[in-house]
Backbone as CSV, one residue per row, in Angstrom:
resi,resn,N_x,N_y,N_z,CA_x,CA_y,CA_z,C_x,C_y,C_z
1,MET,0.609,-1.075,0.022,-0.184,0.125,-0.117,0.910,1.124,0.082
2,SER,0.650,2.159,-1.103,1.600,3.205,-1.305,0.775,4.622,-0.159
3,GLN,2.194,4.775,0.172,1.774,6.013,1.019,1.578,7.467,0.236
4,ALA,0.556,7.858,1.128,0.458,9.571,0.544,1.525,10.242,0.972
5,PRO,1.900,10.950,-0.356,3.061,12.339,-0.196,2.951,13.059,1.000
6,ALA,3.854,13.238,1.622,3.851,14.278,2.637,3.747,15.682,2.349
7,ILE,2.817,16.218,2.822,2.531,17.472,2.624,3.070,18.583,3.600
8,SER,3.714,19.549,3.155,4.542,20.375,3.718,3.417,21.855,4.091
9,VAL,3.466,21.920,5.727,2.282,22.874,5.735,3.654,24.077,6.450
10,GLY,3.400,24.947,5.830,4.107,26.479,6.194,3.534,27.832,6.208
11,PRO,4.177,28.823,6.606,3.221,30.034,6.387,2.959,30.365,4.894
12,PRO,1.625,30.939,4.757,0.917,31.130,3.424,1.870,32.102,2.698
13,ALA,2.271,32.130,1.370,2.997,33.075,0.588,2.332,34.314,0.632
14,ARG,3.471,35.191,0.874,2.747,36.773,0.871,2.562,37.136,-0.738
15,PRO,1.610,38.050,-0.409,1.369,38.509,-2.312,2.511,39.802,-2.048
16,SER,2.268,39.898,-3.544,3.345,40.993,-3.939,2.671,42.438,-3.553
17,ILE,3.718,43.416,-3.449,3.487,44.816,-2.682,2.337,45.355,-3.769
18,TRP,2.218,45.202,-5.129,1.429,45.613,-6.297,0.114,45.174,-5.495
19,ARG,-0.339,43.700,-5.575,-1.619,43.102,-5.196,-2.216,43.386,-4.161
20,ALA,-1.121,43.730,-3.092,-1.812,44.519,-1.834,-2.231,45.662,-2.075
21,MET,-1.350,46.416,-2.804,-2.103,47.646,-2.816,-3.087,47.669,-3.546
22,MET,-3.457,47.011,-4.569,-4.817,47.020,-5.452,-5.893,46.812,-4.423
23,THR,-5.375,46.137,-3.064,-6.522,45.823,-2.218,-7.049,46.947,-1.512
24,THR,-5.944,48.022,-1.543,-6.476,49.108,-0.073,-7.398,49.880,-0.825
25,ARG,-8.014,51.180,-0.430,-8.926,52.155,-0.623,-8.630,52.759,-1.525
26,HIS,-7.161,53.462,-1.829,-6.734,54.283,-2.649,-5.516,53.802,-3.418
27,GLY,-4.711,52.894,-3.088,-3.976,52.302,-3.682,-4.283,51.979,-5.342
28,ALA,-5.329,51.134,-5.777,-5.830,50.838,-6.778,-5.819,51.912,-7.943
29,VAL,-6.803,53.064,-7.184,-6.841,54.287,-8.164,-5.301,55.180,-8.491
30,GLY,-4.450,55.153,-7.434,-3.342,55.715,-7.545,-2.428,54.843,-8.658
31,ILE,-2.486,53.747,-8.623,-1.948,52.810,-9.470,-2.345,53.087,-10.935
32,VAL,-3.816,53.239,-10.903,-4.389,53.364,-12.554,-4.045,55.127,-13.112
33,VAL,-3.899,55.965,-12.193,-3.703,57.400,-12.313,-2.167,57.241,-12.687
34,MET,-1.211,56.538,-12.037,0.061,56.784,-12.467,0.241,56.035,-13.711
35,ALA,-0.117,54.905,-13.780,0.223,54.018,-15.011,-0.127,54.613,-16.388
36,LEU,-1.727,55.514,-16.035,-2.178,55.953,-17.367,-0.952,57.484,-17.818
37,LEU,-0.288,58.016,-16.843,0.355,59.264,-16.927,1.714,58.654,-17.364
38,VAL,2.287,57.441,-17.179,3.472,56.858,-17.809,3.429,56.547,-18.638
39,ALA,2.021,55.839,-19.179,1.752,55.455,-20.477,1.717,56.566,-21.614
40,MET,1.297,57.654,-21.185,1.197,58.964,-22.054,2.623,59.417,-22.584
41,ALA,3.630,59.373,-21.296,4.690,59.836,-21.485,5.817,58.979,-22.305
42,LEU,5.312,57.521,-22.296,6.269,56.952,-22.889,5.605,56.634,-24.602
43,ALA,4.302,56.955,-24.433,3.816,56.846,-26.061,3.710,58.336,-26.971
44,ALA,4.119,59.041,-26.078,4.157,60.512,-26.740,4.471,60.856,-28.153
45,PRO,5.767,59.865,-28.740,6.187,60.386,-29.881,5.180,59.558,-31.055
46,TYR,4.376,58.365,-30.434,3.406,57.649,-31.176,2.167,58.222,-31.292
47,ALA,1.551,58.729,-29.727,0.038,59.021,-29.793,-0.044,60.317,-30.122
48,ALA,0.952,61.264,-29.941,0.852,63.041,-30.054,0.684,63.000,-31.569
49,PRO,-0.495,63.921,-31.936,-0.245,64.047,-33.410,0.679,64.962,-34.204
50,TYR,1.148,66.032,-33.001,2.286,66.663,-33.565,3.629,66.810,-32.570
51,THR,4.575,67.319,-33.364,5.463,67.312,-32.531,5.681,68.867,-31.473
52,PRO,6.721,68.872,-30.469,6.257,69.908,-29.681,6.901,71.407,-30.169
53,LEU,7.555,71.138,-31.277,7.910,72.453,-32.237,7.293,72.630,-33.534
54,GLN,6.261,71.746,-33.790,5.653,71.730,-34.798,4.088,73.014,-34.496
55,GLN,4.262,73.708,-35.761,3.112,74.864,-35.703,2.132,74.250,-36.592
56,THR,0.757,74.679,-35.890,-0.332,74.665,-36.789,-0.873,75.644,-37.378
57,PRO,-1.721,75.405,-38.451,-2.002,76.978,-39.270,-3.003,77.765,-38.337
58,ALA,-3.480,77.207,-37.275,-4.342,77.812,-36.181,-3.847,78.073,-35.193
59,SER,-3.927,79.512,-34.777,-3.507,79.767,-33.546,-4.791,80.113,-32.417
60,LEU,-4.600,79.797,-30.881,-5.406,80.120,-30.133,-7.254,79.381,-30.604
61,ALA,-6.658,78.205,-31.268,-8.048,77.522,-31.765,-8.689,76.810,-30.197
62,PRO,-9.789,76.956,-30.132,-10.638,76.462,-28.963,-10.421,74.656,-29.137
63,PRO,-10.678,73.846,-28.313,-11.016,72.669,-28.542,-11.907,72.238,-29.403
64,SER,-11.402,71.365,-30.384,-12.104,70.851,-31.235,-11.782,69.616,-31.357
65,ALA,-12.542,68.603,-32.586,-12.064,67.627,-33.312,-10.674,67.580,-33.591
66,ALA,-10.259,68.471,-34.368,-9.267,68.637,-35.090,-7.902,68.649,-33.842
67,TYR,-8.493,69.596,-33.052,-7.568,69.803,-31.971,-8.261,69.844,-30.368
68,PRO,-8.260,68.241,-29.890,-8.748,68.392,-28.485,-8.574,69.031,-27.294
69,PHE,-7.623,69.550,-27.296,-7.122,70.916,-26.256,-6.815,71.851,-26.816
70,GLY,-7.416,72.129,-28.192,-7.033,73.698,-28.431,-5.512,73.821,-28.787
71,THR,-5.407,75.007,-29.229,-3.542,75.199,-29.873,-3.401,76.602,-29.075
72,ASP,-1.985,76.889,-28.877,-1.462,78.167,-28.117,-1.589,79.346,-29.022
73,ASN,-0.692,80.093,-28.345,-0.451,81.263,-28.990,0.302,81.351,-30.312
74,ILE,1.063,80.360,-30.617,1.905,80.042,-31.906,1.085,78.898,-32.668
75,GLY,0.185,78.402,-32.172,-0.230,77.044,-33.185,0.145,75.663,-32.961
76,ARG,0.641,75.791,-31.774,1.441,74.355,-31.124,-0.099,73.674,-30.811
77,ASP,0.220,72.133,-30.952,-1.305,71.724,-30.500,-1.233,71.180,-29.060
78,VAL,-2.081,71.798,-28.081,-1.882,71.812,-26.510,-1.936,70.208,-26.159
79,PHE,-2.740,69.243,-26.822,-2.888,67.632,-26.393,-1.295,67.114,-26.614
80,SER,-0.762,67.659,-27.702,0.259,67.180,-27.984,1.282,67.742,-26.899
81,LEU,1.458,68.785,-26.590,2.421,69.317,-25.596,2.108,68.831,-24.234
82,ILE,1.004,68.482,-23.894,0.548,67.817,-22.810,1.307,66.077,-22.646
83,LEU,1.553,65.456,-23.894,1.745,64.247,-23.865,3.483,64.264,-23.543
84,TYR,3.865,65.434,-24.604,5.434,65.514,-24.352,5.887,65.940,-22.923
85,GLY,4.810,66.835,-22.278,5.302,67.553,-21.254,5.239,66.344,-20.125
86,ALA,4.363,65.447,-20.172,4.393,64.559,-19.015,5.986,63.485,-18.902
87,ARG,6.635,63.724,-20.083,7.927,63.219,-19.711,8.907,63.973,-18.973
88,SER,9.040,65.351,-19.337,9.858,66.180,-18.242,9.220,66.090,-16.821
89,SER,8.051,66.500,-16.754,7.462,66.540,-15.273,7.628,65.441,-14.513
90,LEU,7.204,64.179,-15.183,7.374,63.035,-14.459,8.604,62.194,-13.916
91,LEU,9.528,62.753,-15.194,10.776,62.634,-14.780,11.788,63.408,-13.603
92,VAL,11.367,64.768,-13.872,11.759,65.863,-12.572,11.419,65.207,-11.609
93,GLY,9.944,64.899,-11.206,9.372,64.276,-9.801,10.116,63.038,-9.581
94,LEU,10.369,62.098,-10.378,10.719,60.859,-9.703,12.511,60.947,-9.598
95,GLY,12.973,61.702,-10.639,14.416,61.693,-10.368,14.956,62.911,-9.243
96,ALA,14.098,63.816,-8.902,14.449,64.661,-7.805,14.019,63.722,-6.829
97,ALA,12.902,62.958,-6.582,12.781,62.318,-5.234,14.045,61.301,-5.050
98,LEU,14.575,60.692,-6.114,15.143,59.571,-5.918,16.939,60.326,-5.267
99,ALA,17.024,61.414,-6.482,18.270,62.000,-5.783,18.259,62.755,-4.212
100,ALA,16.908,63.002,-3.902,16.826,63.525,-2.467,17.089,62.220,-1.566
101,LEU,16.338,61.120,-1.841,16.645,60.091,-1.289,18.202,59.401,-1.208
102,MET,19.172,59.551,-2.025,20.198,59.210,-2.075,20.921,60.308,-0.978
103,VAL,20.989,61.679,-1.270,21.560,62.449,-0.347,20.940,62.358,1.085
104,GLY,19.705,62.812,0.985,19.196,62.631,2.397,19.301,61.286,3.309
105,GLY,18.915,60.260,2.614,19.189,58.771,3.381,20.376,58.604,3.787
106,THR,21.625,58.894,2.525,22.886,58.877,3.432,23.083,59.807,4.588
107,ILE,22.597,60.698,4.520,22.936,61.602,5.744,21.923,61.154,7.388
108,GLY,21.029,60.763,6.820,19.934,60.627,7.639,20.577,58.980,8.396
109,ILE,20.867,58.250,7.580,21.787,56.822,8.029,22.934,57.065,9.111
110,LEU,23.952,57.983,8.363,25.023,58.420,9.438,24.528,59.154,10.528
111,ALA,23.277,60.178,10.704,23.237,60.877,11.669,22.460,59.705,12.656
112,GLY,21.748,58.980,12.361,20.781,57.896,12.998,21.662,56.862,13.950
113,TYR,22.701,56.265,12.594,23.436,55.412,13.306,24.745,55.464,14.413
114,PHE,25.512,56.575,14.110,26.633,57.029,14.537,26.559,57.911,15.746
115,ARG,26.431,57.789,17.112,26.274,58.822,17.907,27.344,59.803,18.197
116,GLY,27.131,60.772,19.167,27.866,61.877,19.089,28.477,63.149,18.138
117,PRO,29.823,63.718,17.932,29.855,64.460,16.805,29.348,64.650,15.917
118,THR,29.226,63.206,15.138,28.561,62.533,13.796,27.387,63.455,13.749
119,GLU,26.773,62.635,14.441,25.087,62.977,14.674,25.102,64.353,14.983
120,ALA,25.572,65.063,15.980,25.064,66.392,16.171,25.518,67.557,15.249
121,VAL,26.581,67.300,14.153,26.811,67.946,13.063,26.047,67.909,12.314
122,LEU,25.735,66.768,11.767,24.599,66.403,10.685,23.575,66.615,10.684
123,MET,22.989,66.754,12.079,21.838,66.940,12.500,21.276,68.653,12.333
124,ARG,22.589,69.393,12.621,22.639,70.790,12.323,22.565,71.177,10.984
125,LEU,23.196,70.436,10.397,23.015,70.532,8.772,21.950,70.650,8.298
126,ILE,21.099,69.501,8.626,19.417,69.090,8.308,19.070,70.077,8.832
127,GLU,19.008,71.014,10.072,18.064,71.643,10.520,18.231,73.156,9.932
128,LEU,19.615,73.557,9.290,19.875,74.799,8.740,19.258,74.746,7.398
129,PHE,19.152,73.743,6.583,18.397,73.511,5.484,17.063,73.131,5.451
130,GLN,16.417,72.964,6.556,15.037,72.946,6.968,14.572,73.981,7.199
131,THR,15.189,75.392,7.724,14.838,76.417,8.075,14.818,77.356,7.004
132,LEU,15.600,77.235,6.012,15.541,77.760,4.561,14.486,77.863,3.958
133,PRO,13.832,78.873,3.073,12.446,78.962,2.318,12.837,77.867,1.256
134,VAL,12.117,76.852,0.708,12.468,75.858,-0.055,12.520,76.753,-1.606
135,ILE,11.707,77.819,-1.753,11.781,78.289,-3.243,13.013,79.246,-3.258
136,MET,13.435,79.960,-2.329,14.694,80.643,-2.144,15.931,79.490,-2.705
137,LEU,16.107,78.256,-2.155,17.086,77.434,-2.271,17.156,77.043,-3.817
138,VAL,16.012,76.669,-4.275,15.680,76.282,-5.535,16.208,77.577,-6.661
139,LEU,15.676,78.895,-6.458,15.881,80.086,-7.126,17.936,80.386,-7.162
140,CYS,17.784,80.033,-6.111,19.413,80.381,-5.583,20.414,79.245,-6.534
141,ALA,20.169,78.300,-6.663,20.902,77.246,-7.323,20.355,77.340,-8.643
142,ILE,19.150,77.647,-9.288,19.066,77.905,-10.472,20.231,79.181,-11.028
143,ALA,20.075,79.936,-10.159,20.678,81.570,-10.353,22.289,81.281,-10.733
144,LEU,22.802,80.287,-9.759,24.116,80.042,-9.809,24.481,79.413,-11.024
145,PHE,23.589,77.974,-11.344,24.273,77.259,-12.164,23.321,76.906,-13.594
146,GLY,22.724,77.719,-13.676,21.660,77.684,-14.645,20.334,76.794,-14.532
147,SER,19.137,76.818,-15.780,18.178,75.923,-15.642,18.198,74.830,-16.665
148,SER,19.120,74.136,-16.823,19.408,72.955,-17.441,18.450,71.995,-16.882
149,PHE,17.923,70.855,-17.804,16.974,69.856,-17.361,17.754,69.308,-15.957
150,TRP,19.067,68.822,-16.015,19.231,67.802,-15.094,20.059,68.647,-13.908
151,LEU,20.299,70.136,-13.833,20.348,70.785,-12.913,19.211,71.343,-12.309
152,LEU,18.153,71.000,-12.971,16.663,71.535,-12.558,16.518,70.625,-11.415
153,ILE,16.761,69.337,-11.735,16.636,67.858,-11.177,17.503,68.021,-9.925
154,ALA,18.461,68.347,-9.701,19.420,68.534,-8.706,19.116,69.687,-7.947
155,ALA,18.338,70.881,-8.432,17.995,72.110,-7.484,16.719,71.786,-6.906
156,VAL,15.991,70.974,-7.135,14.471,70.250,-6.378,14.669,69.355,-5.577
157,ALA,15.941,68.379,-5.952,16.058,67.187,-4.994,16.956,68.182,-3.523
158,LEU,17.617,69.307,-4.109,18.167,70.195,-3.032,17.240,70.868,-1.756
159,ALA,16.166,71.064,-2.415,14.889,71.479,-1.455,14.348,70.544,-0.522
160,ILE,14.232,69.090,-1.055,13.323,68.384,-0.558,14.169,67.161,0.269
161,TRP,15.444,67.023,0.063,16.373,66.210,0.634,16.186,66.327,2.392
162,PRO,16.258,67.172,2.881,15.990,67.197,4.420,14.828,66.386,4.772
163,MET,13.592,66.143,4.154,12.711,65.602,4.321,12.914,64.282,4.542
164,GLU,13.474,63.567,3.528,13.995,62.512,3.517,15.091,61.910,4.957
165,ALA,15.959,62.758,4.952,17.000,62.733,5.851,16.196,62.432,7.501
166,ARG,15.304,63.319,7.568,14.761,63.121,8.999,14.132,62.013,9.197
167,LEU,13.304,61.550,8.165,12.589,60.470,8.342,13.907,59.124,8.603
168,VAL,14.464,59.029,7.506,15.702,58.195,7.908,16.448,58.101,9.263
169,TYR,16.637,59.426,9.572,17.337,59.693,10.933,16.284,58.936,12.203
170,GLY,14.983,59.552,11.942,14.202,58.884,13.070,13.900,57.355,12.745
171,GLN,14.304,56.207,11.805,13.788,55.096,11.819,15.409,54.554,12.277
172,TYR,16.228,55.282,12.070,17.654,54.492,12.649,17.730,54.702,14.047
173,ILE,16.942,55.951,14.567,17.190,55.962,15.957,16.217,55.211,16.616
174,ARG,15.073,54.752,15.940,14.352,53.902,16.323,14.937,52.445,16.542
175,LEU,15.760,52.238,15.796,15.835,50.738,15.280,17.455,50.325,15.858
176,ARG,18.132,51.202,16.400,19.605,51.070,16.549,19.776,50.461,18.080
177,GLY,18.964,50.622,18.901,18.702,50.148,20.068,17.981,48.403,20.200
178,ARG,17.636,48.295,19.206,16.712,46.964,19.303,17.760,45.652,19.824
179,GLU,17.090,44.625,20.013,17.981,43.346,20.604,18.517,42.830,19.448
180,PHE,17.891,42.969,18.181,18.664,42.043,17.103,19.781,43.064,16.421
181,ILE,20.024,44.188,16.884,21.315,45.243,16.040,22.382,44.838,17.804
182,ALA,21.948,44.407,18.639,23.015,44.272,19.868,23.489,42.908,19.583
183,ALA,22.396,42.561,19.048,23.256,40.684,18.691,23.949,40.621,17.435
184,ALA,23.719,41.397,16.636,24.638,41.702,14.997,26.129,42.320,15.799
185,ARG,26.111,43.275,16.997,27.455,43.771,17.371,28.186,42.410,18.058
186,VAL,27.464,41.836,18.731,27.848,40.711,19.570,28.768,39.694,18.603
187,ALA,28.013,39.198,17.530,28.455,38.695,16.267,29.527,39.101,15.740
188,ASP,29.952,40.118,15.766,31.114,41.117,15.216,30.542,41.142,13.878
189,LEU,29.802,41.732,13.345,29.433,41.665,11.954,29.862,43.407,11.733
190,SER,30.236,43.334,10.516,30.748,44.934,10.192,29.696,46.036,10.554
191,THR,30.279,46.898,10.452,29.177,48.332,10.492,28.131,48.298,9.265
192,ALA,29.200,48.161,7.985,28.619,48.443,6.829,27.135,47.134,6.902
193,HIS,27.511,45.953,7.151,26.458,45.071,7.324,25.453,45.308,7.912
194,ILE,25.594,45.954,9.396,24.372,46.080,10.200,23.832,47.241,9.779
195,ILE,24.508,48.331,8.883,23.534,49.443,8.291,22.839,48.976,7.427
196,PHE,23.208,48.152,6.600,22.235,48.022,4.904,21.645,46.672,5.195
197,ARG,22.032,45.763,6.206,21.444,44.608,5.898,20.409,43.995,7.193
198,GLU,20.797,44.974,8.467,19.844,44.334,9.437,19.227,45.690,9.600
199,ILE,19.481,47.127,9.472,18.461,48.083,9.810,17.634,48.280,8.550
200,LEU,18.174,48.676,7.454,17.786,49.210,6.346,16.706,48.610,5.862
201,PRO,16.374,47.243,5.721,15.035,46.417,5.493,14.159,46.799,6.310
202,ASN,14.313,46.910,7.975,13.237,47.282,8.680,12.656,48.595,8.741
203,ALA,13.641,49.518,8.122,13.235,50.875,8.009,12.823,51.239,6.613
204,ALA,12.816,50.084,5.422,12.512,50.796,4.392,10.895,51.333,4.191
205,GLN,9.957,50.709,4.715,8.330,50.674,4.668,8.438,52.433,4.662
206,PRO,8.286,53.197,5.314,7.942,54.274,5.530,8.948,55.184,4.390
207,ILE,9.962,54.915,4.223,10.865,55.615,3.314,10.599,55.437,1.880
208,ILE,9.950,54.592,1.736,9.298,54.486,0.087,8.080,55.162,-0.054
209,VAL,7.542,55.127,1.346,6.179,55.945,1.004,6.510,57.354,0.983
210,GLN,7.236,57.791,1.771,7.984,59.234,1.635,8.458,59.717,0.259
211,VAL,9.226,58.656,-0.453,9.641,59.067,-1.825,8.634,58.907,-2.868
212,ALA,7.578,58.651,-2.660,6.292,58.926,-3.381,5.677,60.208,-2.969
213,LEU,5.420,60.524,-2.035,5.260,62.078,-1.512,6.331,62.666,-1.786
214,ASP,7.180,62.841,-1.698,8.280,63.570,-2.267,8.594,63.857,-3.918
215,ALA,8.189,62.982,-4.517,7.782,62.885,-6.216,6.990,63.835,-6.437
216,SER,5.632,63.815,-5.515,4.480,64.918,-5.913,5.101,66.217,-5.700
217,ILE,5.796,66.236,-4.518,6.185,68.131,-4.181,7.146,68.220,-5.287
218,ALA,8.059,67.658,-5.744,8.958,68.018,-6.787,8.309,68.460,-8.315
219,ILE,6.914,67.690,-8.275,6.304,68.108,-9.561,6.136,69.238,-9.512
220,LEU,5.412,69.688,-8.149,4.833,70.903,-7.844,5.774,72.134,-7.950
221,ILE,6.915,71.581,-7.291,7.905,72.739,-7.256,8.639,72.928,-9.096
222,GLU,8.689,72.115,-9.632,8.877,72.075,-11.050,7.901,72.843,-11.658
223,ALA,6.461,72.652,-11.642,5.608,73.610,-12.000,5.422,74.763,-11.877
224,GLY,5.909,75.096,-10.521,6.038,76.568,-10.240,7.217,77.114,-10.809
225,LEU,8.355,76.251,-10.863,9.748,76.835,-11.533,9.337,77.438,-13.189
226,GLY,8.551,76.358,-13.527,8.045,76.542,-14.948,7.220,77.763,-15.339
227,PHE,6.273,77.947,-14.221,5.321,78.979,-14.490,6.171,80.125,-14.192
228,LEU,7.062,80.352,-13.350,8.196,81.738,-13.354,8.986,81.783,-14.312
229,GLY,8.918,80.775,-15.739,10.007,80.740,-16.879,10.991,80.419,-16.483
230,LEU,11.669,79.631,-15.234,13.047,78.961,-14.981,13.307,77.858,-15.237
231,SER,12.432,77.055,-15.998,12.521,75.741,-16.101,13.424,75.840,-17.556
232,ASP,13.884,74.516,-17.787,14.914,74.596,-19.088,13.898,74.641,-20.541
233,PRO,14.094,75.880,-21.291,13.640,76.157,-22.565,13.356,75.217,-23.454
234,SER,14.392,74.486,-23.435,14.483,73.243,-24.502,13.776,71.902,-24.042
235,LYS,12.976,71.869,-23.094,12.356,70.663,-22.664,10.615,71.417,-22.349
236,VAL,9.952,70.500,-22.948,8.403,70.866,-22.722,7.948,70.311,-21.536
237,SER,7.469,71.078,-20.608,6.825,70.703,-19.207,5.713,71.272,-19.249
238,TRP,4.976,70.653,-18.094,3.373,71.282,-17.804,3.583,72.806,-17.464
239,GLY,4.678,72.827,-16.386,4.844,74.299,-15.971,5.099,75.233,-16.714
240,GLN,6.187,74.603,-18.197,6.319,75.795,-18.961,5.233,76.076,-19.591
241,GLN,4.440,75.302,-19.642,3.000,75.762,-20.744,2.283,76.560,-19.865
242,LEU,2.102,76.669,-18.491,1.558,77.376,-17.610,1.960,79.047,-17.933
243,PHE,3.552,79.048,-17.740,4.186,80.234,-18.121,3.815,80.625,-19.319
244,VAL,3.399,80.016,-20.261,3.250,80.497,-22.001,1.451,81.047,-21.829
245,ALA,0.893,80.126,-20.919,-0.518,80.735,-20.637,-0.669,81.944,-20.136
246,GLN,0.102,82.266,-19.498,-0.122,83.671,-18.394,-0.787,84.771,-19.043
247,ASP,-0.551,84.946,-20.260,-1.060,86.236,-21.057,-2.361,85.924,-21.794
248,HIS,-2.448,84.737,-21.761,-4.127,84.575,-22.378,-5.208,83.604,-21.430
249,MET,-4.967,83.944,-20.318,-5.797,83.488,-19.460,-7.460,83.711,-19.672
250,HIS,-7.658,84.769,-20.348,-8.830,84.955,-20.715,-9.253,85.027,-21.997
251,ASP,-8.581,84.887,-23.032,-8.892,84.568,-24.394,-8.737,83.060,-24.699
252,ALA,-7.871,82.619,-24.069,-7.715,80.802,-24.122,-7.525,80.211,-22.815
253,TRP,-8.337,79.857,-22.524,-8.614,79.280,-21.271,-8.020,78.152,-21.388
254,TRP,-8.099,77.294,-22.425,-7.483,75.894,-22.382,-6.140,75.797,-22.032
255,MET,-5.567,76.712,-22.827,-3.797,76.882,-22.585,-3.442,76.737,-21.052
256,SER,-4.291,77.002,-20.302,-3.727,76.548,-18.602,-4.824,75.342,-17.996
257,VAL,-5.859,75.278,-18.187,-6.854,74.460,-17.885,-6.026,73.041,-17.628
258,PHE,-5.678,72.839,-19.051,-5.171,71.568,-19.501,-3.892,71.003,-18.701
259,PRO,-2.866,71.873,-19.069,-1.612,71.617,-18.254,-1.950,71.671,-16.735
260,GLY,-2.542,72.590,-15.919,-2.822,72.324,-14.513,-3.643,71.237,-14.307
261,ALA,-4.601,70.713,-15.186,-5.489,69.459,-14.558,-4.303,68.115,-14.547
262,ALA,-3.524,68.063,-15.460,-2.398,67.195,-15.926,-1.158,67.413,-14.221
263,ILE,-1.069,68.095,-13.994,-0.383,68.499,-12.749,-1.173,68.111,-11.458
264,CYS,-2.315,68.448,-11.554,-3.318,67.900,-10.292,-3.575,66.543,-10.414
265,LEU,-3.635,66.050,-11.295,-3.558,64.306,-11.544,-2.393,63.621,-11.467
266,ALA,-1.316,64.498,-11.810,-0.100,63.521,-11.320,0.275,63.831,-9.590
267,VAL,-0.321,64.808,-9.072,0.246,65.112,-7.610,-0.843,63.901,-6.828
268,ILE,-2.189,64.072,-7.038,-3.220,63.173,-6.541,-3.030,61.886,-6.887
269,GLY,-2.513,61.116,-8.034,-1.976,59.852,-8.231,-0.772,59.204,-7.061
270,LEU,-0.057,60.357,-7.244,1.153,59.985,-6.271,0.821,59.938,-4.943
271,ASN,-0.241,60.886,-4.447,-0.540,60.922,-3.311,-1.193,59.723,-2.754
272,LEU,-2.227,59.303,-3.954,-3.016,58.086,-3.556,-2.188,56.763,-3.714
273,CYS,-0.913,56.893,-4.196,-0.295,55.651,-4.237,0.509,55.463,-3.272
274,ALA,0.888,56.775,-2.349,1.502,56.908,-1.379,0.627,56.342,-0.419
275,ASP,-0.766,56.738,-0.260,-1.462,56.432,0.710,-1.933,54.711,0.647
276,GLY,-2.010,54.245,-0.530,-2.260,52.948,-0.497,-1.136,52.112,0.063
277,LEU,0.039,52.412,-0.268,1.087,51.817,-0.122,1.423,51.758,1.222
278,ASN,1.200,52.998,2.115,1.420,53.030,3.662,0.567,51.904,4.291
279,GLU,-0.867,52.178,3.607,-1.960,51.255,4.273,-1.637,49.538,3.838
280,ALA,-1.108,49.105,2.514,-0.633,47.597,2.485,0.273,47.207,3.107
281,ILE,1.367,48.111,3.790,2.598,47.672,4.594,2.531,47.867,5.730
282,ASP,1.166,48.384,6.379,1.064,48.923,7.742,0.537,47.499,8.303
283,PRO,1.417,46.949,9.662,1.006,45.426,9.878,-0.269,45.667,10.756
284,ARG,-1.191,47.001,10.934,-2.378,47.038,11.856,-3.229,47.019,10.607
285,SER,-3.236,47.183,9.631,-4.013,47.136,8.644,-4.855,45.695,8.511
286,THR,-6.242,45.949,8.144,-6.749,44.645,7.928,-6.926,44.610,6.209
287,ARG,-6.230,45.342,5.684,-5.960,45.082,4.088,-4.687,44.911,3.805
288,GLY,-4.400,44.748,2.589,-3.062,44.889,2.352,-2.022,43.777,2.683
289,LEU,-0.526,43.611,2.996,0.406,42.954,3.255,-0.187,42.565,4.986
290,GLY,-0.605,43.739,5.518,-0.673,43.571,6.806,-2.113,42.471,7.367
291,GLY,-2.894,42.688,6.492,-3.730,41.924,6.646,-3.982,40.574,5.865
292,LEU,-3.301,40.314,5.321,-3.418,38.935,4.347,-2.150,38.280,5.121
293,GLN,-1.422,38.383,5.817,-0.262,37.760,6.186,-0.641,36.225,6.881
């Protein structure tokens, strides 16, 4: 008589973070919105009826079947500009958020793990940047180094990195005294191993959420700079479109409404993603990873 095969009983497989976000209240909407915007940016060369520099015979034409979002003052198709502008605006937002994570995360790790003079000096540096007005920091950086696209990303990152540093610092302060860190020191593990293999995975969840929030802040800062005419003139962005639309607020409302709506949609989408991600990884939540474990 053959024996039945042994059945191993173990913990259920954890769902992926994307599936967990889709079960939350806002995560699904945020993912759909951001997927739509990213698809617009990637498909711009194929979906846009015109190139960013191509002018049509009609200038200041209202929305119609020929021009769904109308045309601007020099005859450019606003719909095409929205599609191409998604590339610049989203890249600035995500690029600045990641750059802020690299700078702020490094400073926060050093300040949070090492005690004494290192912590004191780095915390005073963080507090100094937090007391300075964000827009003044960005304006000074652009005045000194110019408004090229990559320098614009660096300038926006310069304005938001203290938020990342504060969060990472708080997470390392919370975790550096835990028992598993003391055990790692007793086991004579290296400092780099403790920082990146022991503490960082346990501190990553709120940091990832903050990156999504920082991306939305970066998009707003870039839009504000574009509205002031300080963005890279060689790149089409939603903020730059608002700058062009300033003189036509009354006779061509579509020039400002559609880029403004795109900015709002991106900011709302990123905030919904951050909220959904926070709920998905919260162990106290009845949804997401916390409720499905």
